[in-house]
N, C-alpha and C positions, 0 to 999 in steps of 0.2 A: 539768457540768449544774447549773443553778441551782435551789436548793431552792424550793418554793412557799411563800409567806408563811403563817404560822400564822393560822387563822381568828380574827377579832376578835369578842369577846363584846359584842354591841351593848348588851345590858342593862347590863353593868358599865360600859361606856363612858358611857351615858346617866347612871347613877347618879353617876359622878365629875363629869360636867359640870353636872348639875342640882341635886345635893344635897351638894356639896363642903363648904359651910359652912352654919351655921344661917340666914344671910341668904339665901343661894341657895335653901335649902329652902323658905323662906316665899314667896319670889317664884315659885318653881316650883309650889307648891301653889296660889297665887292664880291664876296662869295657867291651870293645869289645870282649876280650878274655873270660870274664865270660859269656857274652851273647852267644858267639859261643858254648861254652861248654853246656850251659843250653838248647840251641836249639838242639844240637846233641843228648843230653841225652833224651830229650823229643821225638825226632824223633825215636831214637833207641828203646825207650820203647813202643811207640805208634804205630810203623810201622814195623821196621825190625824184633823185637823179638816178636811181638804180635801174639796172637792166635785169629783166625777170625771166625771159624765155631763152631756151637753149639756142634756138635758131638765130637770136639776135646777138650772139656772142661777139661778132665783129664790132658792134657798137661800144663794147667795153674798152676799146683801144682809143676811142675818140676823146678829145679834150673835154674836160668837165663832166665826164661820166662818173657816176657813183658806184655803188656796190654792184658787182657782176654776179647776181644771184643765178645766172645762167648755169653756173657749175653745179648748183644745188638741183636745178630742174633737170639737168642731164645726168647727174651722178647720185641722186638721192637714193636709189635703190642699192647701190653699192655701199653707201654710208650706213643706211639702216639695217641691211641684211647681210653685209659682209660676203663671205664666200659661199653662202647658201645658194643652191641651184636657182637659176633665175626663174624657171617654170614653177618652182615650188615656193615662191615668196609669199603666197597666200597662207601657207602653213605657218610660216614664221610670223606673219602678222597675227593670225588667230592665236598663236602660242603666246605672243607678247600681251595680247589683250586678256588672255586667260590669267596670266600673272597679274596684270593691273587690275583686272576685275577681282581677283582674290584679295588683293591688298586693300582695295577700296571697300569691299564688303567687310573686311576684318575691322575696318574703322567705324562701322555702325555698331552702336551699343547692343543691339539685339543679338549680335553674334558673339558677344563677350561671354561665352560659356563654353566649357570644354566639349560639350556634346554637340555643339554647333560649330565651333571654331576648328576643331581637329578634322572633321569630315570635309569642311570647306577647303582647307589647305591640302588635304589628300586628293580631292577632286581637282583642284587647280593645278598642282604639280603633276598629277597623272595626265591631265589634259595636255599640259605643256609638253611633256616627254613623248606621249604618243604622237602628237602632231610633228614635233621636230624630228623624232627618230623615224617614224612612219611604218616600219616593217610590221609592227604588231597589229596594226589596223589595215593592212593590205595596201599601204602606199609605198612609194619607192623609199628604200632606206637611205637616210642621210646621216653618216657617222658624226660623232661629236667634233671631230677636228674641222668640219665644215660649218659648224654653228658660229654665228658671229653677229655683229651689229647690236642693235638695241635689244633685241630678244635675248641675247647672251648676257648683256649687262644686267638686265632685269632678273634673269634666272640666278646669276651669281649673287646678286644682292639679296634677293628674297631667301635663297638657300642658305646663305651665311647667317642671316638674322634668325631663320627658323631653327637651325641647328645650334647656333652659338648662344642664343638666349637660355634655353635649358641647360646647356653645358656650363654657362657662366653661373647660373644659379646653383648647380650642383657643386661646382668648385667653391663657391662662397660657403655653402653649407659644410663642405669637407674642411675648409680652412677654420671654421668655427667649431669643429667637431672636438669632443673630449677624448677622442682616441688619438694618441700622439702619432701613430703611423699615418693615418689619414690626413691629420693636419700638416704633417711634415711633407707628405707627397704633394698635397695641393699647394703649399707654400713654394716648394721647389719648382713645380711645373709653371705656376703663375709667374714667379720671379724670372725664371729662365726665358719663357716665351716673351714676356714683355721687355726683356733686355735685348731682343733681337728685332732688326728692322723687318717690317712686313715682307719686303722683297726677298729677304734671306729665307724666311719661312716658306714662302711660295716656291721659290727656286728649289729648295730642298725637296718639297713634295713633287715637283714637276720633273726634276732631272736626277737628284740624288737617290730618291727612294727607288726608282726602277733599277738602278744599279745593285741595290742591296737585297731586293726581294726577288723571288722566282716569278716567272712570267704569269703563272696562274693566280698569283696573289696581288699583282700590281694594279689591275683595274684600269679604267680609262683615265687619262690625264685630267679631265675636267673634274672628275670626282675626288681625285687626290687633292686637287687645288682647293676644291670647296671645303673639304674636311680640314685642311691646314688653315685656310682663311677663317673658317668658323672657330678653330681652336684659338687663333690669334684674337679674334673678336671676344671670345668667352673669357679669356684671361683678363682682358681689360674690363669687361662687364662684370666679372666677378668682384673686382675692386669696387665697382660702383655699388653692387648689392651689398657688399661688406660695409660700406659707408651708411647704407640704408639701414642695415642691422644695428649699427652702433648708434644710430639716432633714436632708437626705441628704448624707452626707460625699462629698467629691469622689472619694474612693477607690473608690466604687461604679462610677463611670464608668470609671475606669482599670482596675479589675479586669475589667470587661466587655471592653474593648479588648484587655487581655492574653490573654483567652480566645479572641480572634479573632472576637468578635461585632460585627456592624454597628451603626451608630447607632440604627436603628429597633428592632433586637432588644434592645439595651441599654435603650431607653426602655420598650418593652412588657413585657419579661420581668423586668427588675430594678428599674427606677426607679419606674414607675407603681404597681405593687403597694405599694411603700413610701410613695408619695405619698398614696395613698387611705388607708392606715393612719394616717398622721400627720394628715390632714385630716379623719378621720371625726367627731371631736367637734364641730368647727365646722361641718361639713356637716350633721349632725343638726340643730344650732341653726338653720341656714339653711332647712332643710326645714320645720321647725316654724313658723318665722316666716312662711315663704311661705304655708303653710295659713291662718294667721291673716289675712295681708294680702289674701287673696282677698275679704274683706269690703269692700275698698276700691272694688271694681267697682260698688257701689251708687251711687256718686257719678256714674259715667258712663252710668247708665241701664240697668244689667243687673238683672234681677229675681232676685237671689240670696236667700240665706236671711234676711238682715236686711231686705231690701225686702219679702219675703213676710211676715215677722213684722209689720212696720209696717202692711201691708195687712190682716193677720189681725185686728188689734184696732183698725183704723181706722174701723170703723162704730159707730154709736151704742150698739149693744147690748153691744159687747165693749170699749169704750174704757177701761173702768176696770181691765181685766185685763192691762195691758201687762207688769206685773212677771212674771206667770206665763209669758207668751209669751217674754219675754227669758231666763227661767230655762231654758225648754225649748231654746231656741237655744244658750244656754251649755253645756247638757248635751251637745248634739250635737257642738260644737266640742271640748269636754273629752274626749269619748270618742275622737275621732280623733287629737287631739293627744297625749293620754296614751298612746295605742297606739303612735304613732310614736316617742315618747319611750322607752317600755319596750323597743321593738325596737332602738332605738339603744343602750340599755344592754346588751342581749343581745349585740349585735355587738361592743361594746367588751370585754365579758367573754369572748367567744369569742376574740377576738384576743389578750387577755391570757393565756388558757390556752395558746394555740398558742405563744406565746413561751416558755412554761415547758416 
């Protein structure tokens, strides 16, 4: 049995790194003083001297005034919901909560089984679509070109991950196949898509594909973009999975054969769990990057968070307060990305503990 490593005293480690010599001590103190000044300045601007209510916007012009959060108070609906009809914002809110709830429940170990996870995601996505579209449950229909804001970002992100992860695994298996045709097709597709910028891929799906296909085969713009985005994610994730396969010793396959297991049994019961374990750190990075890359859809005409933010301060009354609007958007992205990152650290710690 391997003994667990002794806990590291982080404070002692920090002292050795930051205050090892007199010169290091001076540099560390100067850096700490600068950080303290920076934090206090931001806190004073963003909290102590800030203007919070929309009706107090005139105070933002006075000398010494801090952040003008009045723009958020007055325009937060536009930022969070985009072009979605004002009277139907409750539907967009519930749809966003449905996606968030689905993701949160997926993080609970009890749901880590196909018989629970698959129905959970089907219910979550069905709830989102029924609420956002509306007509199938007797509500006013809202077409996909009116979807926007936070609910659209969450839908794009979760759809890309949900479609791209199995596509990436399939491409990785095809690239490792003994059939030359499958291996060649997968290699060409992965290398070709990875050589293109994401914006080019999405622009092709949104603008070029409708020119080449008949009307009945085009589908909604949002679905074309999701499929293209998922393919882009899958091609990168396939290389992550391929690295996980390469980290597994050949003896794992031979041991499975010696036990009389079939090819697919070895793959699903022995190989893939280890592949996912080895690929976890890079997969977490891919997920975080994908959430940030959803902002690219503003270029192809979707009214996402950034587009909503631009519209929020685009009028004459609020044009001076773009900084506050972007800080608000940055906080939203930070909240979701930091949560994904912390959950990734939790998974790595959990796997590390299981190994011991």
